[in-house]
All heavy atoms as a GROMACS GRO file, in nm:
protein
  531
    1MET      N    1  -0.267  -4.880  -8.218
    1MET     CA    2  -0.164  -4.814  -8.137
    1MET      C    3  -0.099  -4.926  -8.044
    1MET      O    4  -0.165  -4.983  -7.970
    1MET     CB    5  -0.229  -4.702  -8.050
    1MET     CG    6  -0.135  -4.636  -7.959
    1MET     SD    7  -0.204  -4.513  -7.855
    1MET     CE    8  -0.166  -4.372  -7.947
    2THR      N    9   0.025  -4.932  -8.066
    2THR     CA   10   0.091  -5.046  -7.993
    2THR      C   11   0.146  -5.011  -7.857
    2THR      O   12   0.173  -5.095  -7.776
    2THR     CB   13   0.214  -5.097  -8.079
    2THR    OG1   14   0.303  -4.989  -8.098
    2THR    CG2   15   0.159  -5.158  -8.209
    3ARG      N   16   0.158  -4.879  -7.836
    3ARG     CA   17   0.215  -4.832  -7.703
    3ARG      C   18   0.118  -4.821  -7.595
    3ARG      O   19   0.154  -4.811  -7.483
    3ARG     CB   20   0.282  -4.693  -7.717
    3ARG     CG   21   0.409  -4.705  -7.806
    3ARG     CD   22   0.483  -4.576  -7.805
    3ARG     NE   23   0.528  -4.548  -7.662
    3ARG     CZ   24   0.611  -4.453  -7.632
    3ARG    NH1   25   0.672  -4.380  -7.716
    3ARG    NH2   26   0.641  -4.437  -7.507
    4GLY      N   27  -0.012  -4.825  -7.625
    4GLY     CA   28  -0.116  -4.814  -7.524
    4GLY      C   29  -0.113  -4.677  -7.453
    4GLY      O   30  -0.096  -4.572  -7.513
    5ASN      N   31  -0.106  -4.681  -7.322
    5ASN     CA   32  -0.105  -4.557  -7.244
    5ASN      C   33   0.041  -4.532  -7.192
    5ASN      O   34   0.053  -4.453  -7.101
    5ASN     CB   35  -0.201  -4.569  -7.128
    5ASN     CG   36  -0.166  -4.667  -7.027
    5ASN    OD1   37  -0.079  -4.759  -7.051
    5ASN    ND2   38  -0.230  -4.664  -6.911
    6GLN      N   39   0.144  -4.596  -7.247
    6GLN     CA   40   0.277  -4.573  -7.197
    6GLN      C   41   0.320  -4.427  -7.206
    6GLN      O   42   0.384  -4.378  -7.118
    6GLN     CB   43   0.373  -4.667  -7.281
    6GLN     CG   44   0.512  -4.657  -7.232
    6GLN     CD   45   0.609  -4.752  -7.310
    6GLN    OE1   46   0.561  -4.828  -7.391
    6GLN    NE2   47   0.732  -4.739  -7.279
    7ARG      N   48   0.284  -4.366  -7.317
    7ARG     CA   49   0.326  -4.219  -7.335
    7ARG      C   50   0.267  -4.139  -7.222
    7ARG      O   51   0.334  -4.048  -7.169
    7ARG     CB   52   0.285  -4.176  -7.475
    7ARG     CG   53   0.334  -4.036  -7.503
    7ARG     CD   54   0.288  -3.994  -7.646
    7ARG     NE   55   0.373  -4.074  -7.742
    7ARG     CZ   56   0.315  -4.148  -7.842
    7ARG    NH1   57   0.187  -4.143  -7.859
    7ARG    NH2   58   0.391  -4.213  -7.926
    8ASP      N   59   0.141  -4.158  -7.193
    8ASP     CA   60   0.073  -4.083  -7.088
    8ASP      C   61   0.139  -4.110  -6.952
    8ASP      O   62   0.160  -4.017  -6.877
    8ASP     CB   63  -0.075  -4.115  -7.081
    8ASP     CG   64  -0.148  -4.072  -7.208
    8ASP    OD1   65  -0.103  -3.970  -7.275
    8ASP    OD2   66  -0.253  -4.130  -7.246
    9ARG      N   67   0.169  -4.237  -6.925
    9ARG     CA   68   0.228  -4.270  -6.798
    9ARG      C   69   0.367  -4.200  -6.788
    9ARG      O   70   0.403  -4.160  -6.686
    9ARG     CB   71   0.241  -4.420  -6.780
    9ARG     CG   72   0.106  -4.484  -6.746
    9ARG     CD   73   0.119  -4.632  -6.716
    9ARG     NE   74   0.179  -4.701  -6.829
    9ARG     CZ   75   0.278  -4.796  -6.819
    9ARG    NH1   76   0.326  -4.825  -6.702
    9ARG    NH2   77   0.323  -4.855  -6.925
   10ASP      N   78   0.441  -4.202  -6.897
   10ASP     CA   79   0.574  -4.143  -6.894
   10ASP      C   80   0.564  -3.988  -6.868
   10ASP      O   81   0.649  -3.933  -6.798
   10ASP     CB   82   0.648  -4.168  -7.031
   10ASP     CG   83   0.693  -4.309  -7.045
   10ASP    OD1   84   0.699  -4.379  -6.939
   10ASP    OD2   85   0.723  -4.347  -7.153
   11ARG      N   86   0.465  -3.924  -6.933
   11ARG     CA   87   0.446  -3.783  -6.905
   11ARG      C   88   0.412  -3.761  -6.756
   11ARG      O   89   0.462  -3.663  -6.695
   11ARG     CB   90   0.336  -3.728  -6.996
   11ARG     CG   91   0.374  -3.712  -7.132
   11ARG     CD   92   0.267  -3.648  -7.217
   11ARG     NE   93   0.307  -3.641  -7.358
   11ARG     CZ   94   0.223  -3.667  -7.456
   11ARG    NH1   95   0.097  -3.699  -7.428
   11ARG    NH2   96   0.261  -3.656  -7.578
   12GLU      N   97   0.325  -3.840  -6.700
   12GLU     CA   98   0.286  -3.825  -6.559
   12GLU      C   99   0.415  -3.844  -6.468
   12GLU      O  100   0.430  -3.770  -6.373
   12GLU     CB  101   0.186  -3.929  -6.519
   12GLU     CG  102   0.047  -3.895  -6.575
   12GLU     CD  103  -0.050  -4.005  -6.557
   12GLU    OE1  104  -0.023  -4.103  -6.476
   12GLU    OE2  105  -0.161  -3.995  -6.609
   13ARG      N  106   0.498  -3.947  -6.498
   13ARG     CA  107   0.616  -3.968  -6.423
   13ARG      C  108   0.714  -3.851  -6.433
   13ARG      O  109   0.774  -3.812  -6.336
   13ARG     CB  110   0.683  -4.094  -6.467
   13ARG     CG  111   0.608  -4.219  -6.430
   13ARG     CD  112   0.680  -4.348  -6.475
   13ARG     NE  113   0.813  -4.355  -6.414
   13ARG     CZ  114   0.916  -4.404  -6.480
   13ARG    NH1  115   0.911  -4.446  -6.595
   13ARG    NH2  116   1.034  -4.409  -6.416
   14ALA      N  117   0.731  -3.791  -6.550
   14ALA     CA  118   0.815  -3.675  -6.568
   14ALA      C  119   0.766  -3.556  -6.486
   14ALA      O  120   0.846  -3.485  -6.431
   14ALA     CB  121   0.824  -3.645  -6.717
   15GLN      N  122   0.632  -3.537  -6.489
   15GLN     CA  123   0.577  -3.424  -6.410
   15GLN      C  124   0.604  -3.448  -6.259
   15GLN      O  125   0.628  -3.359  -6.181
   15GLN     CB  126   0.430  -3.411  -6.439
   15GLN     CG  127   0.399  -3.351  -6.573
   15GLN     CD  128   0.444  -3.209  -6.586
   15GLN    OE1  129   0.469  -3.137  -6.486
   15GLN    NE2  130   0.459  -3.163  -6.703
   16ALA      N  131   0.589  -3.572  -6.216
   16ALA     CA  132   0.614  -3.607  -6.077
   16ALA      C  133   0.760  -3.574  -6.032
   16ALA      O  134   0.783  -3.538  -5.919
   16ALA     CB  135   0.573  -3.750  -6.047
   17ARG      N  136   0.852  -3.596  -6.124
   17ARG     CA  137   0.988  -3.574  -6.095
   17ARG      C  138   1.018  -3.422  -6.080
   17ARG      O  139   1.106  -3.384  -6.005
   17ARG     CB  140   1.078  -3.632  -6.202
   17ARG     CG  141   1.100  -3.779  -6.180
   17ARG     CD  142   1.202  -3.830  -6.284
   17ARG     NE  143   1.130  -3.932  -6.360
   17ARG     CZ  144   1.125  -3.934  -6.492
   17ARG    NH1  145   1.199  -3.849  -6.566
   17ARG    NH2  146   1.059  -4.028  -6.560
   18LYS      N  147   0.944  -3.338  -6.144
   18LYS     CA  148   0.962  -3.194  -6.139
   18LYS      C  149   0.833  -3.127  -6.106
   18LYS      O  150   0.771  -3.061  -6.185
   18LYS     CB  151   1.017  -3.149  -6.281
   18LYS     CG  152   1.136  -3.213  -6.324
   18LYS     CD  153   1.177  -3.161  -6.464
   18LYS     CE  154   1.293  -3.235  -6.519
   18LYS     NZ  155   1.322  -3.196  -6.655
   19PRO      N  156   0.795  -3.140  -5.978
   19PRO     CA  157   0.662  -3.081  -5.943
   19PRO      C  158   0.657  -2.926  -5.950
   19PRO      O  159   0.553  -2.875  -5.985
   19PRO     CB  160   0.644  -3.133  -5.801
   19PRO     CG  161   0.776  -3.148  -5.746
   19PRO     CD  162   0.864  -3.196  -5.865
   20ASN      N  163   0.762  -2.858  -5.921
   20ASN     CA  164   0.758  -2.711  -5.918
   20ASN      C  165   0.846  -2.641  -6.022
   20ASN      O  166   0.881  -2.533  -6.006
   20ASN     CB  167   0.797  -2.660  -5.778
   20ASN     CG  168   0.699  -2.706  -5.674
   20ASN    OD1  169   0.579  -2.716  -5.696
   20ASN    ND2  170   0.745  -2.731  -5.554
   21ALA      N  171   0.879  -2.720  -6.124
   21ALA     CA  172   0.963  -2.665  -6.224
   21ALA      C  173   0.890  -2.562  -6.308
   21ALA      O  174   0.794  -2.591  -6.378
   21ALA     CB  175   1.020  -2.774  -6.316
   22LYS      N  176   0.928  -2.439  -6.305
   22LYS     CA  177   0.866  -2.331  -6.376
   22LYS      C  178   0.946  -2.288  -6.500
   22LYS      O  179   0.896  -2.225  -6.590
   22LYS     CB  180   0.853  -2.207  -6.287
   22LYS     CG  181   0.743  -2.222  -6.181
   22LYS     CD  182   0.728  -2.094  -6.116
   22LYS     CE  183   0.619  -2.105  -6.012
   22LYS     NZ  184   0.595  -1.974  -5.944
   23GLY      N  185   1.075  -2.326  -6.500
   23GLY     CA  186   1.161  -2.286  -6.616
   23GLY      C  187   1.193  -2.141  -6.605
   23GLY      O  188   1.230  -2.087  -6.500
   24PRO      N  189   1.174  -2.072  -6.715
   24PRO     CA  190   1.211  -1.929  -6.718
   24PRO      C  191   1.109  -1.844  -6.641
   24PRO      O  192   1.133  -1.720  -6.617
   24PRO     CB  193   1.212  -1.893  -6.866
   24PRO     CG  194   1.127  -1.999  -6.929
   24PRO     CD  195   1.140  -2.118  -6.852
   25GLN      N  196   0.998  -1.899  -6.600
   25GLN     CA  197   0.897  -1.822  -6.529
   25GLN      C  198   0.936  -1.819  -6.378
   25GLN      O  199   0.900  -1.904  -6.306
   25GLN     CB  200   0.759  -1.888  -6.548
   25GLN     CG  201   0.721  -1.902  -6.689
   25GLN     CD  202   0.703  -1.765  -6.755
   25GLN    OE1  203   0.678  -1.659  -6.696
   25GLN    NE2  204   0.726  -1.764  -6.886
   26ASP      N  205   1.009  -1.720  -6.337
   26ASP     CA  206   1.054  -1.709  -6.204
   26ASP      C  207   0.975  -1.604  -6.119
   26ASP      O  208   1.016  -1.569  -6.013
   26ASP     CB  209   1.208  -1.677  -6.190
   26ASP     CG  210   1.240  -1.558  -6.277
   26ASP    OD1  211   1.146  -1.494  -6.331
   26ASP    OD2  212   1.358  -1.527  -6.296
   27GLY      N  213   0.863  -1.567  -6.168
   27GLY     CA  214   0.775  -1.475  -6.093
   27GLY      C  215   0.820  -1.330  -6.106
   27GLY      O  216   0.764  -1.244  -6.038
   28LEU      N  217   0.914  -1.296  -6.190
   28LEU     CA  218   0.957  -1.158  -6.212
   28LEU      C  219   0.904  -1.105  -6.338
   28LEU      O  220   0.882  -1.166  -6.439
   28LEU     CB  221   1.115  -1.155  -6.213
   28LEU     CG  222   1.187  -1.201  -6.095
   28LEU    CD1  223   1.333  -1.206  -6.120
   28LEU    CD2  224   1.153  -1.120  -5.967
   29THR      N  225   0.880  -0.971  -6.333
   29THR     CA  226   0.842  -0.904  -6.459
   29THR      C  227   0.967  -0.888  -6.550
   29THR      O  228   1.081  -0.899  -6.498
   29THR     CB  229   0.790  -0.764  -6.428
   29THR    OG1  230   0.885  -0.684  -6.369
   29THR    CG2  231   0.670  -0.768  -6.331
   30PRO      N  232   0.954  -0.858  -6.672
   30PRO     CA  233   1.069  -0.848  -6.758
   30PRO      C  234   1.159  -0.735  -6.710
   30PRO      O  235   1.283  -0.748  -6.721
   30PRO     CB  236   1.007  -0.815  -6.901
   30PRO     CG  237   0.874  -0.880  -6.893
   30PRO     CD  238   0.825  -0.868  -6.753
   31GLU      N  239   1.104  -0.629  -6.658
   31GLU     CA  240   1.186  -0.522  -6.608
   31GLU      C  241   1.264  -0.566  -6.483
   31GLU      O  242   1.383  -0.535  -6.475
   31GLU     CB  243   1.103  -0.400  -6.576
   31GLU     CG  244   1.188  -0.275  -6.536
   31GLU     CD  245   1.105  -0.152  -6.525
   31GLU    OE1  246   1.011  -0.134  -6.610
   31GLU    OE2  247   1.130  -0.076  -6.435
   32GLN      N  248   1.203  -0.638  -6.398
   32GLN     CA  249   1.276  -0.685  -6.276
   32GLN      C  250   1.387  -0.783  -6.318
   32GLN      O  251   1.494  -0.778  -6.257
   32GLN     CB  252   1.177  -0.754  -6.180
   32GLN     CG  253   1.081  -0.662  -6.115
   32GLN     CD  254   0.976  -0.742  -6.034
   32GLN    OE1  255   0.936  -0.851  -6.080
   32GLN    NE2  256   0.933  -0.687  -5.926
   33ARG      N  257   1.364  -0.865  -6.416
   33ARG     CA  258   1.461  -0.967  -6.464
   33ARG      C  259   1.581  -0.884  -6.525
   33ARG      O  260   1.691  -0.921  -6.501
   33ARG     CB  261   1.392  -1.049  -6.570
   33ARG     CG  262   1.476  -1.179  -6.596
   33ARG     CD  263   1.398  -1.274  -6.686
   33ARG     NE  264   1.283  -1.329  -6.614
   33ARG     CZ  265   1.153  -1.306  -6.651
   33ARG    NH1  266   1.127  -1.226  -6.759
   33ARG    NH2  267   1.055  -1.356  -6.585
   34ARG      N  268   1.550  -0.780  -6.603
   34ARG     CA  269   1.658  -0.701  -6.664
   34ARG      C  270   1.745  -0.639  -6.550
   34ARG      O  271   1.865  -0.630  -6.562
   34ARG     CB  272   1.598  -0.590  -6.755
   34ARG     CG  273   1.570  -0.641  -6.896
   34ARG     CD  274   1.543  -0.530  -6.986
   34ARG     NE  275   1.418  -0.460  -6.958
   34ARG     CZ  276   1.299  -0.491  -6.996
   34ARG    NH1  277   1.285  -0.594  -7.086
   34ARG    NH2  278   1.188  -0.427  -6.962
   35GLU      N  279   1.677  -0.582  -6.449
   35GLU     CA  280   1.756  -0.524  -6.342
   35GLU      C  281   1.840  -0.626  -6.270
   35GLU      O  282   1.961  -0.598  -6.234
   35GLU     CB  283   1.655  -0.454  -6.236
   35GLU     CG  284   1.589  -0.329  -6.290
   35GLU     CD  285   1.693  -0.218  -6.313
   35GLU    OE1  286   1.791  -0.204  -6.234
   35GLU    OE2  287   1.676  -0.146  -6.414
   36ARG      N  288   1.786  -0.744  -6.243
   36ARG     CA  289   1.865  -0.846  -6.175
   36ARG      C  290   1.982  -0.892  -6.261
   36ARG      O  291   2.100  -0.902  -6.216
   36ARG     CB  292   1.772  -0.967  -6.156
   36ARG     CG  293   1.847  -1.087  -6.092
   36ARG     CD  294   1.770  -1.212  -6.100
   36ARG     NE  295   1.750  -1.257  -6.239
   36ARG     CZ  296   1.676  -1.342  -6.286
   36ARG    NH1  297   1.589  -1.406  -6.205
   36ARG    NH2  298   1.665  -1.373  -6.412
   37ASP      N  299   1.965  -0.908  -6.396
   37ASP     CA  300   2.071  -0.946  -6.482
   37ASP      C  301   2.173  -0.834  -6.495
   37ASP      O  302   2.298  -0.860  -6.502
   37ASP     CB  303   2.018  -0.983  -6.620
   37ASP     CG  304   1.929  -1.104  -6.618
   37ASP    OD1  305   1.932  -1.175  -6.515
   37ASP    OD2  306   1.856  -1.127  -6.714
   38LYS      N  307   2.129  -0.707  -6.499
   38LYS     CA  308   2.222  -0.595  -6.506
   38LYS      C  309   2.311  -0.592  -6.389
   38LYS      O  310   2.433  -0.571  -6.400
   38LYS     CB  311   2.144  -0.468  -6.520
   38LYS     CG  312   2.228  -0.342  -6.528
   38LYS     CD  313   2.140  -0.217  -6.539
   38LYS     CE  314   2.220  -0.094  -6.539
   38LYS     NZ  315   2.136   0.030  -6.537
   39LYS      N  316   2.253  -0.607  -6.268
   39LYS     CA  317   2.333  -0.606  -6.147
   39LYS      C  318   2.434  -0.720  -6.146
   39LYS      O  319   2.552  -0.700  -6.108
   39LYS     CB  320   2.238  -0.621  -6.026
   39LYS     CG  321   2.310  -0.610  -5.895
   39LYS     CD  322   2.216  -0.625  -5.775
   39LYS     CE  323   2.288  -0.626  -5.647
   39LYS     NZ  324   2.192  -0.649  -5.538
   40ALA      N  325   2.393  -0.843  -6.190
   40ALA     CA  326   2.483  -0.956  -6.195
   40ALA      C  327   2.600  -0.928  -6.291
   40ALA      O  328   2.712  -0.959  -6.255
   40ALA     CB  329   2.416  -1.078  -6.232
   41LEU      N  330   2.575  -0.865  -6.403
   41LEU     CA  331   2.677  -0.841  -6.502
   41LEU      C  332   2.775  -0.737  -6.448
   41LEU      O  333   2.892  -0.736  -6.474
   41LEU     CB  334   2.618  -0.790  -6.633
   41LEU     CG  335   2.556  -0.900  -6.720
   41LEU    CD1  336   2.484  -0.842  -6.838
   41LEU    CD2  337   2.660  -0.997  -6.764
   42GLU      N  338   2.722  -0.632  -6.377
   42GLU     CA  339   2.803  -0.530  -6.327
   42GLU      C  340   2.897  -0.590  -6.217
   42GLU      O  341   3.020  -0.555  -6.204
   42GLU     CB  342   2.720  -0.421  -6.255
   42GLU     CG  343   2.652  -0.333  -6.360
   42GLU     CD  344   2.551  -0.227  -6.299
   42GLU    OE1  345   2.527  -0.240  -6.176
   42GLU    OE2  346   2.508  -0.143  -6.375
   43GLU      N  347   2.845  -0.682  -6.133
   43GLU     CA  348   2.923  -0.744  -6.028
   43GLU      C  349   3.037  -0.832  -6.096
   43GLU      O  350   3.152  -0.826  -6.052
   43GLU     CB  351   2.843  -0.828  -5.939
   43GLU     CG  352   2.756  -0.746  -5.844
   43GLU     CD  353   2.664  -0.833  -5.768
   43GLU    OE1  354   2.650  -0.958  -5.778
   43GLU    OE2  355   2.584  -0.779  -5.691
   44LYS      N  356   3.001  -0.898  -6.202
   44LYS     CA  357   3.093  -0.980  -6.272
   44LYS      C  358   3.208  -0.891  -6.333
   44LYS      O  359   3.324  -0.930  -6.324
   44LYS     CB  360   3.025  -1.064  -6.379
   44LYS     CG  361   3.113  -1.161  -6.448
   44LYS     CD  362   3.034  -1.240  -6.552
   44LYS     CE  363   3.116  -1.340  -6.634
   44LYS     NZ  364   3.036  -1.416  -6.726
   45ALA      N  365   3.168  -0.784  -6.396
   45ALA     CA  366   3.268  -0.694  -6.459
   45ALA      C  367   3.362  -0.630  -6.352
   45ALA      O  368   3.479  -0.619  -6.370
   45ALA     CB  369   3.194  -0.581  -6.538
   46ALA      N  370   3.301  -0.594  -6.236
   46ALA     CA  371   3.388  -0.538  -6.129
   46ALA      C  372   3.481  -0.638  -6.077
   46ALA      O  373   3.595  -0.612  -6.052
   46ALA     CB  374   3.295  -0.491  -6.017
   47LYS      N  375   3.439  -0.762  -6.061
   47LYS     CA  376   3.527  -0.870  -6.014
   47LYS      C  377   3.640  -0.896  -6.112
   47LYS      O  378   3.758  -0.907  -6.075
   47LYS     CB  379   3.445  -0.995  -5.999
   47LYS     CG  380   3.527  -1.114  -5.939
   47LYS     CD  381   3.435  -1.231  -5.919
   47LYS     CE  382   3.513  -1.352  -5.873
   47LYS     NZ  383   3.434  -1.475  -5.854
   48LYS      N  384   3.606  -0.890  -6.241
   48LYS     CA  385   3.708  -0.912  -6.345
   48LYS      C  386   3.804  -0.800  -6.348
   48LYS      O  387   3.928  -0.816  -6.366
   48LYS     CB  388   3.640  -0.937  -6.480
   48LYS     CG  389   3.741  -0.975  -6.583
   48LYS     CD  390   3.668  -1.035  -6.703
   48LYS     CE  391   3.767  -1.087  -6.802
   48LYS     NZ  392   3.732  -1.216  -6.855
   49ALA      N  393   3.756  -0.675  -6.333
   49ALA     CA  394   3.849  -0.555  -6.329
   49ALA      C  395   3.938  -0.559  -6.212
   49ALA      O  396   4.058  -0.534  -6.223
   49ALA     CB  397   3.761  -0.432  -6.329
   50ALA      N  398   3.888  -0.605  -6.092
   50ALA     CA  399   3.964  -0.607  -5.974
   50ALA      C  400   4.072  -0.716  -5.991
   50ALA      O  401   4.186  -0.707  -5.944
   50ALA     CB  402   3.881  -0.639  -5.852
   51GLN      N  403   4.036  -0.827  -6.054
   51GLN     CA  404   4.133  -0.933  -6.078
   51GLN      C  405   4.245  -0.893  -6.172
   51GLN      O  406   4.357  -0.921  -6.155
   51GLN     CB  407   4.058  -1.054  -6.138
   51GLN     CG  408   4.148  -1.182  -6.152
   51GLN     CD  409   4.061  -1.293  -6.204
   51GLN    OE1  410   3.965  -1.278  -6.269
   51GLN    NE2  411   4.106  -1.419  -6.175
   52ALA      N  412   4.212  -0.817  -6.275
   52ALA     CA  413   4.308  -0.767  -6.371
   52ALA      C  414   4.402  -0.662  -6.310
   52ALA      O  415   4.521  -0.662  -6.335
   52ALA     CB  416   4.239  -0.707  -6.493
   53ALA      N  417   4.346  -0.587  -6.221
   53ALA     CA  418   4.426  -0.481  -6.153
   53ALA      C  419   4.516  -0.549  -6.049
   53ALA      O  420   4.626  -0.495  -6.016
   53ALA     CB  421   4.333  -0.383  -6.083
   54GLY      N  422   4.484  -0.659  -5.998
   54GLY     CA  423   4.558  -0.727  -5.894
   54GLY      C  424   4.663  -0.816  -5.946
   54GLY      O  425   4.716  -0.901  -5.873
   55GLY      N  426   4.702  -0.807  -6.070
   55GLY     CA  427   4.815  -0.884  -6.123
   55GLY      C  428   4.762  -0.998  -6.210
   55GLY      O  429   4.844  -1.073  -6.262
   56GLY      N  430   4.638  -1.017  -6.222
   56GLY     CA  431   4.586  -1.126  -6.311
   56GLY      C  432   4.603  -1.261  -6.254
   56GLY      O  433   4.606  -1.357  -6.332
   57THR      N  434   4.608  -1.279  -6.122
   57THR     CA  435   4.618  -1.416  -6.071
   57THR      C  436   4.483  -1.473  -6.076
   57THR      O  437   4.378  -1.414  -6.053
   57THR     CB  438   4.668  -1.417  -5.925
   57THR    OG1  439   4.580  -1.334  -5.852
   57THR    CG2  440   4.808  -1.366  -5.921
   58SER      N  441   4.479  -1.602  -6.118
   58SER     CA  442   4.354  -1.672  -6.132
   58SER      C  443   4.343  -1.786  -6.031
   58SER      O  444   4.441  -1.851  -6.003
   58SER     CB  445   4.344  -1.723  -6.271
   58SER     OG  446   4.228  -1.798  -6.288
   59THR      N  447   4.219  -1.808  -5.983
   59THR     CA  448   4.200  -1.925  -5.902
   59THR      C  449   4.151  -2.036  -5.982
   59THR      O  450   4.131  -2.151  -5.926
   59THR     CB  451   4.095  -1.891  -5.788
   59THR    OG1  452   3.975  -1.851  -5.854
   59THR    CG2  453   4.142  -1.780  -5.707
   60ASP      N  454   4.139  -2.032  -6.109
   60ASP     CA  455   4.093  -2.130  -6.197
   60ASP      C  456   4.218  -2.210  -6.246
   60ASP      O  457   4.306  -2.160  -6.310
   60ASP     CB  458   4.025  -2.069  -6.318
   60ASP     CG  459   3.960  -2.180  -6.407
   60ASP    OD1  460   3.958  -2.292  -6.365
   60ASP    OD2  461   3.913  -2.138  -6.512
   61ASN      N  462   4.219  -2.335  -6.211
   61ASN     CA  463   4.337  -2.422  -6.244
   61ASN      C  464   4.322  -2.503  -6.373
   61ASN      O  465   4.407  -2.578  -6.403
   61ASN     CB  466   4.364  -2.520  -6.126
   61ASN     CG  467   4.411  -2.450  -6.005
   61ASN    OD1  468   4.469  -2.343  -6.006
   61ASN    ND2  469   4.375  -2.500  -5.884
   62LYS      N  470   4.209  -2.488  -6.445
   62LYS     CA  471   4.189  -2.561  -6.561
   62LYS      C  472   4.289  -2.540  -6.666
   62LYS      O  473   4.334  -2.629  -6.742
   62LYS     CB  474   4.051  -2.537  -6.617
   62LYS     CG  475   3.939  -2.605  -6.538
   62LYS     CD  476   3.811  -2.596  -6.610
   62LYS     CE  477   3.732  -2.484  -6.563
   62LYS     NZ  478   3.602  -2.472  -6.630
   63ASN      N  479   4.331  -2.414  -6.683
   63ASN     CA  480   4.413  -2.373  -6.797
   63ASN      C  481   4.561  -2.362  -6.759
   63ASN      O  482   4.640  -2.322  -6.841
   63ASN     CB  483   4.362  -2.248  -6.860
   63ASN     CG  484   4.225  -2.266  -6.920
   63ASN    OD1  485   4.194  -2.371  -6.975
   63ASN    ND2  486   4.143  -2.164  -6.909
   64LYS      N  487   4.597  -2.400  -6.640
   64LYS     CA  488   4.742  -2.389  -6.600
   64LYS      C  489   4.817  -2.504  -6.662
   64LYS      O  490   4.772  -2.613  -6.664
   64LYS     CB  491   4.752  -2.387  -6.450
   64LYS     CG  492   4.703  -2.257  -6.388
   64LYS     CD  493   4.740  -2.253  -6.241
   64LYS     CE  494   4.696  -2.115  -6.191
   64LYS     NZ  495   4.725  -2.108  -6.052
   65ALA      N  496   4.942  -2.477  -6.698
   65ALA     CA  497   5.027  -2.574  -6.759
   65ALA      C  498   5.100  -2.655  -6.652
   65ALA      O  499   5.114  -2.614  -6.541
   65ALA     CB  500   5.135  -2.506  -6.846
   66GLY      N  501   5.138  -2.772  -6.690
   66GLY     CA  502   5.214  -2.858  -6.596
   66GLY      C  503   5.127  -2.955  -6.516
   66GLY      O  504   5.006  -2.939  -6.507
   67GLY      N  505   5.190  -3.055  -6.464
   67GLY     CA  506   5.117  -3.153  -6.384
   67GLY      C  507   5.039  -3.248  -6.467
   67GLY      O  508   4.962  -3.218  -6.550
   68ALA      N  509   5.068  -3.377  -6.443
   68ALA     CA  510   4.992  -3.476  -6.518
   68ALA      C  511   4.865  -3.515  -6.445
   68ALA      O  512   4.866  -3.522  -6.323
   68ALA     CB  513   5.083  -3.600  -6.532
   69LYS      N  514   4.760  -3.541  -6.520
   69LYS     CA  515   4.634  -3.587  -6.455
   69LYS      C  516   4.653  -3.731  -6.415
   69LYS      O  517   4.704  -3.811  -6.495
   69LYS     CB  518   4.520  -3.562  -6.550
   69LYS     CG  519   4.488  -3.422  -6.575
   69LYS     CD  520   4.368  -3.402  -6.656
   69LYS     CE  521   4.335  -3.256  -6.676
   69LYS     NZ  522   4.212  -3.241  -6.753
   70LYS      N  523   4.593  -3.767  -6.303
   70LYS     CA  524   4.603  -3.907  -6.256
   70LYS      C  525   4.467  -3.969  -6.268
   70LYS      O  526   4.364  -3.913  -6.256
   70LYS     CB  527   4.648  -3.908  -6.115
   70LYS     CG  528   4.789  -3.862  -6.101
   70LYS     CD  529   4.838  -3.875  -5.960
   70LYS     CE  530   4.979  -3.822  -5.951
   70LYS     NZ  531   5.032  -3.825  -5.813
   0.00000   0.00000   0.00000
């Protein structure tokens, strides 16, 4: 083995950089997660509906035409 313990040291360093990283494990049950996601989707849909009813003005400037990038 030519790498010696380099792989183990790299794993330890990676763990040290992310000491509390749980990933998808956020301490919620699947039902709680569904409720949270459902509420977020409802808020997003309401915001989009309000934006459409208000004339469709957007605060997002990415897709607007005109103006050269500097």
